[in-house]
C-alpha positions, 0 to 999 in steps of 0.5 A: 354169729353175724358178720359185719355187712361189707357194704356198710363198712365200706360206706363208713370207712372214708368218713372215719379217715376224714374224721381222724385226720380232722381230729389230729389237726385240731389237736395239733393246733390246740396243743400250741394254744394250750401252751399259751405260746407267745409270739415274738414281742412287738419290740423285736418285730422290726429291729432296730426298735423305733422307740427308746426303752429301759436298758438302751444305751444312748450317745448324746452329743452337744455341738455347743458344749462338747464337755457335756457329751456323754453316753447314758443307759436308760434307767429302769424308770425310763429316765436319763439324767442330764446336766442343767436340765436334770431328769428327762423321760426317754422311754417311749420316745424316738431318738429324734423326738428326744433330740427335739425336746432337749434342743428346746430345754437347752435353748435358754441355756446355750447359744448353740442348743443343737443336741444329737441323740443316737442309739448305741445299742438296744438291750433289755433286762430279763431276770432268771431265778430259782434252780439255775446255775447263775440266777440273776439279771441277764441283758439281751439284745436280740430275740431270745426264747425262755429256754435260751434265757435260762441257758444264759443263766447257766442252764438248769441245775442238774438233779434239782430243777424242774423244767416241766413247770417253769414260770414266766412272769410278765407285767400286763396292765400293772399286774404280774401275769404268770404263765407255766411252761413245759420246757422238757420236750426241748431238753429231750430233743423234741420239737416244741412251740417257742416262747419269746421273752420281753423286757423285765420278764421274770423266769422262775425255775422251780425245784424238782420233787421226786 
């Protein structure tokens, strides 16, 4: 029986270790990519956000008409309803920009048309459905992961929920784009890539079929 040539074996051994470590590194980085990991949404990158969005609560103070002072939440359609001028789009505008727009709109109606717009708090709705203990809308005001949003909805229904096939639905270019997430590693105490939610995301937890 022929024995392996030790010179040949020693010549290939360093290459094998380099190849092995390179392959492992590639698998680690590609693993996060195949999970379709979302980075923290732009709306969370530099809080407080510069522009208003649905769910935000704004305080409006009218110097010339204090009776009009009020606090309003920006509706899902991005609008607020104000006396005299009616429906106004607030979504996507900075408080200062909305303030200037209102001053122009109220100028024909008031001698003192100064309006101060201040953001009371920023909030974003997220919807959690399926096999969770408290399905429905939750309001978040800080960077929140999909798993944290599910826990806000009471967590997975024990014995019924399937954390391996959670569906995250997100609007993009007028379409609902689904992403399937496996959250089971986190429930087992294992590290995993985090996916952050954005405004009006829909999270669906399917039933576990055994």
